[in-house]
C-alpha positions in Angstrom: 205.9 122.6 182.3 203.1 122.3 184.7 202.1 119.1 183.1 205.5 117.6 183.6 205.4 118.5 187.2 201.9 116.9 187.7 203.1 113.8 185.8 206.3 113.6 188.1 204.4 113.8 191.2 203.8 110.1 191.7 207.6 109.0 191.4 208.5 111.7 193.9 205.8 110.5 196.3 206.9 106.9 195.8 210.6 107.9 196.5 209.7 109.5 199.8 209.8 106.1 201.6 213.6 106.5 202.3 213.3 110.3 203.1 212.5 111.6 206.8 208.8 110.9 207.5 206.4 113.3 206.5 203.2 113.5 208.6 200.5 112.1 206.4 197.0 110.8 206.9 197.3 107.5 205.0 194.3 106.0 203.4 195.5 102.9 202.0 192.5 101.5 200.1 190.2 104.4 199.5 190.6 107.3 197.2 188.5 110.3 198.5 188.9 111.8 195.1 187.3 108.8 193.5 184.6 108.7 195.9 183.4 112.3 195.8 181.6 112.1 192.4 180.1 108.8 193.4 178.8 110.5 196.6 177.7 113.6 194.7 175.7 111.2 192.2 174.3 109.3 195.1 173.1 112.4 196.9 171.5 113.7 193.8 169.6 110.5 193.1 168.6 110.3 196.8 167.4 114.0 196.7 165.5 113.3 193.5 163.8 110.2 194.9 163.0 112.0 198.1 161.4 115.0 196.4 159.5 112.5 194.1 158.2 110.6 197.2 157.2 113.7 198.7 155.1 114.8 195.8 153.5 111.4 195.7 152.7 111.8 199.5 151.1 115.1 198.9 148.9 113.8 196.2 148.0 110.6 198.3 147.3 113.0 201.4 144.9 115.4 199.4 143.1 112.7 197.7 142.7 110.8 201.1 141.5 114.2 202.8 138.9 114.7 200.0 137.6 111.2 200.2 137.5 111.7 204.0 135.4 114.8 203.8 133.0 113.2 201.4 132.7 110.1 203.6 132.2 112.3 206.8 129.4 114.3 205.2 127.8 111.0 204.1 128.1 109.1 207.2 126.8 112.0 209.3 123.6 111.9 207.1 123.5 108.1 207.5 123.9 108.0 211.1 121.2 110.6 211.5 118.9 108.3 209.5 119.7 105.4 211.8 119.2 107.2 214.9 115.9 108.8 213.6 114.7 105.4 212.8 115.4 104.0 216.3 113.6 107.1 217.7 110.6 106.7 215.4 110.2 102.9 216.4 110.5 103.8 220.0 108.0 106.7 219.9 105.4 104.5 217.9 105.7 101.6 220.4 105.3 104.1 223.4 102.2 105.3 222.0 100.7 102.0 221.0 97.6 100.9 223.1 99.5 98.1 224.8 102.0 100.5 226.4 99.8 103.6 226.6 96.8 102.0 228.5 98.7 100.8 231.4 100.3 104.3 231.9 97.1 106.2 231.7 95.8 104.4 234.8 98.1 106.5 236.7 98.9 103.5 239.0 102.9 103.2 239.3 102.5 99.4 239.6 101.1 99.4 235.9 104.4 100.7 234.7 105.9 97.1 234.7 103.1 96.0 232.4 104.0 98.8 230.1 107.7 97.8 230.1 106.8 94.3 229.3 104.6 95.5 226.3 107.4 97.7 225.3 110.0 94.8 225.3 107.6 92.5 223.5 107.3 95.0 220.7 110.9 95.9 220.7 113.0 92.8 221.7 116.3 94.7 221.2 115.6 97.0 224.2 118.2 96.5 226.9 116.7 98.8 229.5 113.5 100.7 229.9 111.8 102.8 232.7 108.8 104.9 233.1 108.5 107.9 235.4 105.6 110.3 236.3 104.9 113.1 234.0 106.0 115.6 236.8 109.2 113.6 237.4 108.7 114.0 241.1 110.6 110.7 241.9 113.5 112.0 239.8 113.7 115.5 241.3 113.4 114.1 244.9 116.2 111.6 244.4 119.8 111.8 245.1 121.0 112.8 241.6 124.6 111.6 242.3 123.2 108.1 242.6 120.5 108.4 240.1 122.8 110.0 237.6 123.0 113.7 236.5 123.0 112.9 232.8 120.1 110.6 233.1 118.1 113.2 235.1 119.0 116.0 232.6 117.8 113.8 229.7 114.5 113.1 231.4 114.0 116.8 232.2 115.0 117.8 228.5 112.3 115.2 227.4 109.7 116.7 229.8 110.3 120.2 228.2 109.8 118.6 224.7 113.4 118.6 223.6 113.3 116.5 220.4 116.9 115.2 220.6 116.9 114.0 224.3 119.4 111.2 223.4 122.7 110.1 225.1 125.0 107.1 225.4 125.7 105.0 228.5 127.7 101.9 229.0 125.7 98.9 230.4 126.4 95.3 231.0 126.2 94.5 227.1 128.4 97.5 226.1 127.5 100.9 224.9 123.9 101.8 224.5 122.1 104.7 222.9 119.3 106.1 225.2 116.3 108.0 224.4 113.8 110.0 226.6 110.4 111.1 225.6 107.3 112.1 227.1 104.4 109.6 226.5 101.1 111.5 225.8 97.4 110.6 225.7 96.3 113.3 223.3 98.1 116.4 224.6 98.1 115.2 228.3 101.5 113.9 229.5 101.1 110.5 231.3 104.8 109.4 231.7 108.2 110.1 230.7 110.1 107.1 229.3 113.8 106.3 229.3 114.8 103.5 226.7 118.1 102.1 225.9 119.1 100.2 222.7 122.3 98.7 221.8 124.7 101.0 219.7 125.9 98.2 217.4 123.6 99.2 214.6 125.1 102.7 214.6 128.6 101.2 214.8 127.7 99.0 211.8 126.5 101.9 209.8 129.9 103.6 210.3 131.9 100.5 209.6 130.5 100.7 206.0 132.4 103.7 205.2 135.1 102.9 202.8 138.1 104.5 204.3 141.5 103.8 202.8 143.8 106.1 204.6 143.0 108.4 207.6 140.2 107.8 210.1 136.7 108.7 210.8 135.6 109.0 214.5 132.1 108.9 216.0 132.1 111.2 219.0 129.6 112.4 221.7 129.9 115.9 222.8 129.5 119.6 221.9 132.4 119.8 219.5 135.8 120.1 221.5 138.8 118.1 221.4 137.8 116.4 224.6 134.6 114.8 223.2 134.3 111.2 223.9 135.3 108.8 221.0 132.8 105.9 220.7 133.8 104.3 217.5 136.3 104.7 214.6 137.0 103.3 211.3 140.2 103.4 209.1 143.7 103.3 210.1 146.3 105.8 211.5 145.3 109.3 211.4 146.4 112.4 213.3 144.6 115.6 214.6 146.9 117.8 212.6 147.5 121.6 213.6 143.8 122.2 213.6 141.8 119.4 215.0 138.4 118.6 213.3 135.8 119.3 216.0 133.3 117.0 214.2 130.3 117.4 211.9 127.2 117.3 213.9 124.7 114.2 213.3 121.4 115.9 212.9 119.2 115.3 215.9 121.8 113.7 218.1 124.6 114.5 220.5 127.0 112.7 218.0 129.6 114.1 215.7 131.6 112.6 213.0 135.3 113.9 212.9 138.0 113.1 210.4 141.6 112.6 211.2 144.2 113.1 208.4 146.3 110.2 207.3 149.9 109.9 208.5 151.8 109.6 205.3 155.0 111.5 206.2 158.1 110.1 208.1 158.5 111.6 211.6 161.7 111.9 213.3 160.0 110.7 216.6 159.1 107.4 214.8 162.6 107.0 213.1 165.4 107.8 215.3 167.9 106.8 212.8 166.7 109.4 210.3 168.9 112.3 211.7 172.0 110.1 211.6 171.4 109.3 207.9 170.6 113.0 207.0 173.8 114.0 209.0 176.0 111.6 206.9 174.5 112.7 203.6 175.1 116.3 204.5 178.7 115.5 205.6 179.4 114.0 202.2 177.9 116.9 200.4 179.8 119.4 202.4 183.1 117.7 201.7 182.4 117.6 198.1 181.6 121.2 198.2 184.6 122.3 200.0 186.8 120.4 197.6 185.2 121.8 194.5 185.4 125.3 196.0 189.0 124.9 196.8 190.3 123.7 193.4 187.8 125.5 191.4 184.9 124.1 189.6 186.3 123.6 186.1 189.5 122.1 187.3 187.9 120.0 190.0 185.5 118.5 187.6 188.4 117.7 185.2 190.0 116.0 187.9 187.1 113.9 188.8 186.6 112.9 185.0 190.3 111.9 184.9 190.1 109.8 188.0 187.1 108.1 186.8 188.8 107.1 183.6 192.0 106.0 185.1 190.3 104.0 187.7 192.7 101.0 187.3 196.0 102.8 187.8 197.9 102.9 191.1 197.5 106.0 193.0 199.9 107.2 195.8 199.0 107.7 199.3 197.9 111.4 199.9 197.7 113.7 202.8 194.5 115.2 204.2 195.8 118.6 203.0 196.2 117.0 199.6 192.6 115.8 199.7 191.2 119.1 200.5 193.8 121.2 198.8 193.9 123.6 201.6 197.6 123.7 202.1 198.6 122.5 198.8 197.3 125.4 196.6 195.8 128.9 197.2 192.2 129.3 196.5 191.4 130.0 192.9 189.7 133.3 192.0 186.8 133.2 189.6 187.2 134.7 186.2 185.5 137.8 185.2 184.9 141.0 187.2 185.9 141.2 190.8 183.3 140.4 193.1 181.3 143.2 195.0 183.1 142.6 198.3 186.5 143.0 196.5 185.4 146.4 195.1 184.5 147.5 198.7 180.6 146.9 198.1 178.8 144.8 200.5 176.9 142.1 198.6 173.1 142.4 198.8 171.4 139.9 201.0 168.1 138.4 200.1 165.3 140.4 201.6 163.5 138.3 204.5 159.7 138.5 204.5 158.7 141.0 207.0 156.0 139.9 209.4 153.5 142.9 209.8 151.6 141.5 212.9 152.7 142.2 216.3 152.4 139.1 218.4 151.2 141.0 221.5 147.8 141.8 220.0 146.9 137.9 220.1 145.5 137.8 223.6 144.0 134.9 225.4 140.5 135.2 224.2 140.4 137.7 221.4 142.8 139.9 219.3 143.2 143.5 220.6 145.6 146.3 219.9 146.2 149.9 219.4 145.1 151.5 216.1 148.0 153.1 214.1 150.5 151.1 216.3 149.7 147.5 216.4 146.6 147.5 214.2 145.7 149.0 210.7 143.9 147.9 207.7 146.7 145.8 206.1 147.1 143.9 209.5 143.2 143.5 209.5 143.5 142.0 206.0 146.1 139.5 207.1 144.0 138.6 210.1 141.1 138.2 207.6 143.3 135.8 205.4 144.2 133.8 208.5 140.6 133.4 209.9 139.4 132.7 206.5 141.9 130.0 205.8 141.1 128.4 209.2 137.6 128.4 208.3 138.1 126.9 204.9 140.3 124.2 206.2 137.5 123.4 208.8 135.1 123.0 206.0 133.2 126.3 206.6 132.4 128.6 203.8 130.3 131.5 205.0 131.0 134.1 208.0 129.1 137.0 209.4 131.2 140.4 210.2 130.0 143.3 212.2 131.6 146.3 214.0 131.1 148.6 217.0 131.0 152.3 216.9 134.7 153.1 217.1 136.1 155.6 214.4 138.6 153.0 213.2 136.0 150.4 212.7 135.0 150.9 209.0 138.8 150.8 208.0 139.5 147.7 209.8 136.4 145.8 208.8 137.1 146.7 205.2 140.6 145.2 205.5 139.2 142.1 207.3 136.6 141.6 204.6 139.2 141.7 202.0 141.3 139.0 203.6 138.4 136.7 204.3 137.3 136.9 200.7 140.7 136.3 199.4 141.0 133.0 201.6 137.7 132.0 199.9 135.1 132.7 202.5 131.8 134.1 201.6 131.1 137.3 203.8 127.8 138.7 205.2 128.3 142.3 206.4 125.8 143.2 209.0 127.2 146.6 209.7 127.4 148.5 212.7 126.0 146.4 215.6 126.7 145.3 219.1 128.8 142.1 219.4 125.9 139.9 220.7 124.1 140.6 217.3 127.0 139.2 215.5 126.9 136.1 217.6 123.1 136.1 217.1 123.4 136.3 213.3 125.7 133.2 213.3 122.7 131.3 214.4 120.0 133.3 212.6 121.8 133.1 209.4 123.0 129.6 209.9 126.6 130.3 209.3 128.1 129.2 212.6 130.9 131.6 212.1 131.4 135.3 212.8 133.8 138.2 213.6 133.1 141.2 215.6 135.3 144.2 215.0 135.4 145.7 218.5 137.7 147.3 221.2 135.1 146.3 223.9 135.7 148.4 226.9 139.1 149.6 226.0 140.0 153.4 225.3 139.1 154.8 221.8 142.4 154.1 220.2 142.0 150.5 220.8 140.2 148.1 218.5 140.1 144.2 218.1 138.4 141.1 216.9 136.4 138.7 218.6 136.0 135.3 216.5 133.7 132.4 216.3 134.3 129.6 213.8 132.0 126.7 213.5 130.3 127.5 216.7 133.5 127.7 218.6 134.8 130.9 220.1 138.5 131.1 219.6 140.7 131.3 222.6 144.2 130.7 223.7 146.0 128.1 221.5 143.3 128.7 218.7 144.1 132.4 218.8 148.0 131.7 218.7 147.3 129.5 215.7 146.2 132.4 213.8 149.5 134.2 214.4 151.4 131.1 213.4 149.5 130.9 210.2 150.3 134.5 209.4 154.0 134.0 210.3 154.2 131.0 208.0 152.2 132.7 205.1 149.9 129.6 205.3 146.7 130.8 203.6 144.1 129.2 201.4 143.2 131.1 198.3 139.8 131.7 196.8 137.3 134.5 195.8 134.6 134.7 198.3 131.4 136.6 197.8 130.1 139.6 199.8 126.6 140.6 200.7 125.1 143.0 203.3 122.2 142.1 205.6 120.4 144.0 208.5 119.6 141.7 211.4 118.7 144.4 214.0 115.0 144.1 213.6 115.2 140.2 213.7 117.1 140.4 217.0 114.7 142.7 218.6 111.7 140.5 217.6 113.6 137.5 218.9 114.3 138.9 222.3 110.9 140.4 222.7 109.1 137.3 221.7 110.9 135.5 224.6 110.8 138.0 227.3 107.9 140.2 228.4 107.7 142.0 231.9 104.5 141.9 233.8 104.7 145.4 235.3 106.0 148.5 233.6 109.4 149.3 235.2 111.0 152.7 234.7 114.6 152.2 233.6 117.5 154.6 232.8 119.8 153.0 230.1 123.3 154.4 229.8 125.1 153.2 226.8 128.2 155.3 227.1 128.0 156.5 223.5 128.7 152.9 222.6 127.1 150.9 219.8 124.5 149.3 222.3 122.6 152.7 222.1 121.2 151.4 218.5 119.6 148.3 220.0 119.2 148.3 223.9 116.4 151.1 224.3 114.4 149.6 221.6 114.6 146.0 223.1 114.0 147.2 226.6 110.7 149.2 225.3 109.7 146.2 223.3 109.5 144.0 226.5 107.3 146.4 228.2 109.6 149.0 230.1 109.5 152.7 230.2 113.2 153.7 229.0 115.0 156.9 229.5 118.2 156.8 227.4 121.3 158.3 228.6 124.4 158.6 226.2 122.7 156.5 223.7 124.0 158.3 220.5 127.0 156.3 219.0 130.2 158.3 219.2 133.5 156.4 218.9 135.4 159.1 220.9 133.2 158.4 224.0 132.8 162.1 225.1 130.9 161.7 228.3 132.5 158.7 230.0 134.4 155.5 229.1 131.8 152.6 228.4 133.1 150.2 230.9 130.5 149.6 233.7 133.1 147.6 235.9 134.7 150.9 236.7 132.6 152.7 239.3 133.7 156.3 238.1 131.7 155.5 234.8 128.4 154.9 236.7 128.4 158.3 238.4 126.0 160.0 235.8 123.8 156.9 235.8 123.5 156.9 239.6 122.7 160.5 239.6 120.1 160.3 236.8 118.4 157.2 238.5 117.9 159.3 241.6 116.8 162.6 239.9 114.0 160.8 237.9 113.1 158.3 240.4 113.7 155.4 238.3 113.4 151.7 239.5 116.7 150.8 237.9 119.8 151.9 236.1 121.5 149.6 233.4 124.8 150.3 231.9 126.4 148.6 228.9 130.0 148.5 227.8 131.3 149.5 224.4 130.0 146.6 222.5 127.1 145.5 224.5 128.2 142.1 225.8 128.6 143.3 229.5 125.9 144.6 231.9 126.1 147.0 235.0 123.2 147.4 237.4 122.3 150.3 239.7 119.3 150.6 242.0 117.2 153.5 242.9 119.2 154.2 246.0 122.3 154.5 243.9 123.7 151.1 245.1 125.8 149.3 242.5 125.0 145.6 242.3 128.0 143.8 241.6 127.6 141.1 238.8 128.3 138.0 240.9 125.1 139.1 243.1 123.3 139.6 239.8 124.3 136.2 238.9 122.8 134.8 242.0 119.5 136.1 241.0 119.8 134.6 237.6 120.9 131.3 238.9 118.0 131.0 241.3 115.6 131.7 238.4 117.2 129.1 236.1 117.3 126.4 238.6 113.5 126.7 239.2 113.0 125.2 235.6 116.3 123.3 235.5 117.1 121.5 238.6 120.5 120.2 239.1 121.8 122.5 236.3 125.4 123.5 236.1 126.2 127.2 236.9 129.6 128.6 236.0 131.2 131.7 237.5 134.8 133.1 237.2 137.5 133.3 239.9 136.7 137.0 240.7 133.1 136.2 241.9 132.2 136.2 245.5 132.6 132.8 247.6 129.1 133.2 248.6 127.9 132.4 245.1 128.8 128.7 245.4 126.6 128.3 248.5 123.7 130.0 246.9 123.8 127.8 243.7 124.1 124.7 246.1 121.1 126.0 248.1 118.9 126.1 245.1 119.8 122.8 243.9 122.5 123.6 241.3 126.0 122.4 240.5 128.4 125.4 240.8 131.8 125.4 238.8 134.4 128.1 239.3 136.5 128.8 236.1 139.0 131.0 234.4 138.1 134.7 233.5 137.4 135.2 229.9 134.4 135.3 227.7 135.7 132.7 225.2 137.1 130.4 228.1 133.7 130.5 229.8 131.8 129.5 226.6 134.2 126.6 226.0 133.5 125.5 229.6 129.8 125.7 229.2 130.0 123.7 226.1 132.1 121.0 227.9 129.7 120.8 230.9 126.4 121.8 229.2 126.0 124.5 231.7 122.7 126.4 231.5 124.0 129.6 232.8 127.4 131.4 233.4 128.6 134.8 234.4 131.7 136.7 235.3 132.4 139.6 237.6 133.1 141.7 234.5 129.5 141.8 233.7 129.3 139.1 231.0 126.4 136.8 231.4 125.8 133.6 229.3 122.4 132.1 229.1 121.9 128.8 227.3 118.4 128.4 228.8 116.1 129.9 226.3 119.0 131.6 224.5 122.2 130.6 222.6 124.9 130.5 225.3 126.8 133.5 224.3 127.5 136.5 226.4 124.8 139.1 225.7 124.6 142.2 227.9 121.2 143.3 226.3 119.5 139.9 226.7 120.8 139.6 230.3 119.3 143.0 230.9 115.8 141.8 229.5 116.0 138.7 231.7 116.9 140.7 234.8 113.8 143.0 234.3 111.6 139.9 233.7 112.6 138.5 237.1 112.3 141.8 238.9 108.9 142.7 237.4 107.6 139.2 238.0 108.5 138.9 241.7 105.6 136.9 243.3 106.1 138.7 246.6 105.5 142.1 245.1 108.9 143.4 246.1 110.5 146.3 244.3 114.1 145.7 242.8 115.9 147.2 245.8 114.2 144.9 248.0 114.9 141.9 245.8 118.7 142.6 245.7 118.6 143.3 249.4 117.4 139.6 249.9 120.7 138.2 248.1 123.6 137.0 250.2 126.0 140.0 250.8 129.3 140.6 252.3 131.8 143.4 252.2 133.6 143.4 248.9 135.7 145.6 246.6 135.3 146.3 243.1 137.9 145.1 240.6 141.1 146.9 241.7 143.9 147.5 239.0 147.6 147.9 239.1 149.0 149.2 235.9 152.1 147.6 234.4 154.3 147.5 231.1 153.0 145.2 228.4 153.8 141.6 229.4 155.3 142.5 232.8 152.0 141.4 234.5 152.2 138.0 233.3 155.8 137.6 234.5 154.8 139.0 237.8 151.8 136.6 238.3 154.2 133.7 237.5 156.7 134.7 240.2 153.9 135.4 242.7 152.3 132.0 242.1 155.6 130.3 242.9 156.5 132.5 246.0 153.2 133.3 247.8 152.0 131.4 250.8 148.7 131.9 252.5 148.4 130.0 255.7 145.1 128.4 256.6 143.6 129.2 253.0 142.5 127.2 250.2 144.5 128.3 247.2 143.2 128.1 243.7 145.6 128.8 240.8 143.6 128.1 237.6 143.6 131.9 236.7 146.1 134.0 239.0 146.2 133.2 242.7 143.0 133.0 244.8 143.1 132.4 248.5 139.9 131.4 250.3 139.5 131.6 254.2 136.3 130.6 256.0 135.5 134.3 256.3 136.5 135.8 253.0 138.9 135.6 250.1 141.3 137.6 248.0 142.6 137.4 244.3 145.3 138.8 242.0 145.6 137.8 238.4 146.9 139.2 235.2 144.5 140.7 232.9 144.2 139.3 229.4 143.1 142.5 227.9 145.2 145.3 229.1 148.6 145.3 230.9 147.4 145.4 234.4 147.1 143.2 237.6 143.4 142.8 238.7 142.8 142.3 242.4 139.5 141.7 244.3 138.6 141.1 247.9 135.4 139.8 249.6 134.7 139.0 253.2 131.9 138.7 255.7 133.0 141.9 257.4 135.2 144.9 257.3 137.5 143.4 259.9 138.1 140.3 257.9 138.4 142.2 254.7 141.1 144.4 256.1 143.1 141.3 257.4 143.0 139.6 254.1 144.1 142.8 252.3 147.0 143.0 254.6 148.1 139.4 254.0 148.0 140.0 250.2 149.8 143.4 250.7 152.7 141.7 252.5 152.9 138.9 249.9 152.8 141.5 246.9 155.5 143.8 248.4 157.7 140.8 249.3 157.9 140.4 245.5 158.0 144.0 244.6 158.4 146.6 247.4 157.7 149.5 245.0 154.3 148.1 243.8 151.9 150.7 244.2 148.5 149.2 245.5 145.2 150.6 245.4 144.1 149.4 248.7 
C-alpha cells in the first residue's frame, strides 16, 4: 500500500497545476536530493585531501626544523672560525715591528705611521685608530659624539676582554670592529680600534643550504630585539617561542632559526573562511536530512535517485526537501535512549586543568601550598618548563630549593616533570636562589629553577626560572600556563644527578672579594636558607661575623625574612648596638635581597646603597649604564650622572631588571626592594650575599679612613618613607592601578607610567604601583624636606580617595 502511494505521488503533483496554489519553493533545474550525495562525497574527498596535506606539511616542517637546527649549529661554529681568523690576522699585524715600533715611541704623531703600516699589511681594513694605553683622550671626550659603544669597546680591550668586538655601519656598509691593547712585552703601548668589512662573515652564512625556513645572524645578548644583520633562506616565523639565537663563540653574534611557514593562515587567505562556511553548510544540510528521514531510508532514497537520474522529477517544497513537515522523525530501532528512560546521557569528561592561572606572576610563579600549589602542580610545571627547554634546544637544568617545609615535596614533583619532558636534571639541594643562578654558569647548563617563596609567608612557595640564560618573565611565564592548558609537552626520559656547589660558590666569591680591614658584622638570615652560606662567605673575605637566626627553619619562628619591612630589622638593630658592631646585614628568605643597618641603628635604604655601588663601579667603568627601579629615590639619577654614568629607570621585578641589563649591557642595577645585580666582576644576576661582600669591600677600603656610618652619611639623602603597602583582594590591585592611571592628574609633575604611576616634582616624588608578588598596592614617597613630603603625600591621598573613599592609607 505504501509503495502504491509513493508511486502515485508524481501524478498527483502533476495534477496540482489546476488546483488552488500551494505555497512551494520551486527549484526548476536542481534536485537537492540528487546533490546531497555528491556534496557528501565531495566533502569526504576534500577532508581526506586536507588531512593528507596536513600530514605532509607536518613531515616537511619537522624535516625543515631538524635541518635548520643542524645548520644553525654548524654555522655558529663556522662564523666563529671566520671571526677568529680576522682577529688573529689583526693581532699579528698589530704586533709586527712595522706597527709596534712607531707606537713604542710614545709620540702621538707616530700613530699615523702605524696606521699606514697596518693598512699596508691588511688592505681590507676600512678604518683604524690608535689611542693611548690609558685612553685619556677617550675618557675625556664627549662620549655622545665619540660614541658610547666605541668607548665601551676600547675600555673592554684595555681590561683585556678577549671578545671586544662589535658591528658598525660605515660608508661602505656594515663593518665588524675589533679593539685590542697593543703590548711591547707586558707593557701596553696603545689601544687599537680596527674595522673590517663584514662581507666575509655574510658570505660564510650564505653557504648554508637552507631549503625552508630561515637562519638569521644577529648581534645582541639574546633577546627578541637583537639586531638582525643578515639572513639566508625564505619565509620563516618566530613561532610561539622565539629562538633567541645560538651564541657564536668569542663574538657578540648569535645565529637564530625561524621555522618555515608551511601552513595556510586565515590572515593570508581571506577567502578561506567563506569556503569553509559553504562546505560546513552543505554538510549540515546533508546531516539534517539524513537525521529526519532516517539513515537507512535516506541512503536508500539517495541510491534510488542516483539510479533514476534520467527520469523527470516533480517540483518539491522546502518542507519536502527537509522532510520536516512531511513526516515525523523516525525513532531508531532497539532500546529506548537514556533520555527517554528518564536518565541523562553521560557527557564526555572535559580535561581538568589543575593549575590556577593566578600563580603565574609577572616575573616568577608563586602560590599558596595546599591551595594553588602541590606536588602534582609542580610536576605539571616541570613538564612545561622542560618542554620549553627542549624546544629551545636545551638538555640540562639545575634545580635547588630554599628552606621552606614544602620545598622537598614540590622539588620532587618539579624534577619528575622535567625528566618526563626529556631534560637532564642536576639537583643541588637546599641552597639560596643565587647559588642556583651561579650553578647555571658554573656547571655550564645556562638553565635553572629555584623552588622558593622568597620573602612571602611560610605557606607560600614558588619557582624562579632561567632558561638558556634568560630569566623568564611576563609573556614567557604566561606561555608556561598556555603550554599546560593545551597539554603541549615533549616526552623523554631525562637523567638525574646530585651535586654540591656550596664550596665552589664560597671559593668564587672569596677569590674575587677581600676586605682590607677586619669589620665586625652582625648577619641576620631570619632563619632562611642564606644562613647556610652567608656567614661562611663573609668570614672568608676577612670579616668578623656574628650570626643571628642563621639556622634554617621553614616556619621562620623569630621574624619574617623580609628586610624591606622595618619591623623585621628590630632584632638586628638591637644586636648591632649591643655588641658594638660596625654594620648589620639582613637577607630575605632565599638570599637574593640585602638590607643594611649602621651601628647607630639607621636603616640604609637600598637606593642609597646603590649610590655607593654605582660610584665604585663607575671608577673602573666610566660611562657605564646603571639601572634602578621606579621605587628608587630621584636623587639616584643625579648621583649616577655626577660620577659619569648613564642612569636608566625601569620596571620593578628581578627578571625585568635582568632583561633590561641584557638589553643595555648595564654593569650594575638595583631595586628598592634590596635586589642588587652586578655584571662587573660577576654574572649579572641578583645576589644579596655577593652584594654584601662588595659592600664590605667598599666600606673597608675607604681611602679617607672613614667608618661605615660616615661613608653613608656622605651620600645624598632626603626625607623618605619605606615601602608602604595597602592590602587588597587578589587581582583587585591591578584593576585599581589601571583606573588610577586613567584618572589621576598631578599638576606640575613629570608623570611616569612604566610601572604604576610615579609623579616627580622638583623637590620630591611619589609612587603607587601594584605588587607582582602579593595582592597589595605599594607606595613610596621621597622629598627634600618634611614639608615637601607632606605636600606630595596629600596630593596622592586626594587622588587615591577620589577613586576609592574607603581606601585605608598607611600615611
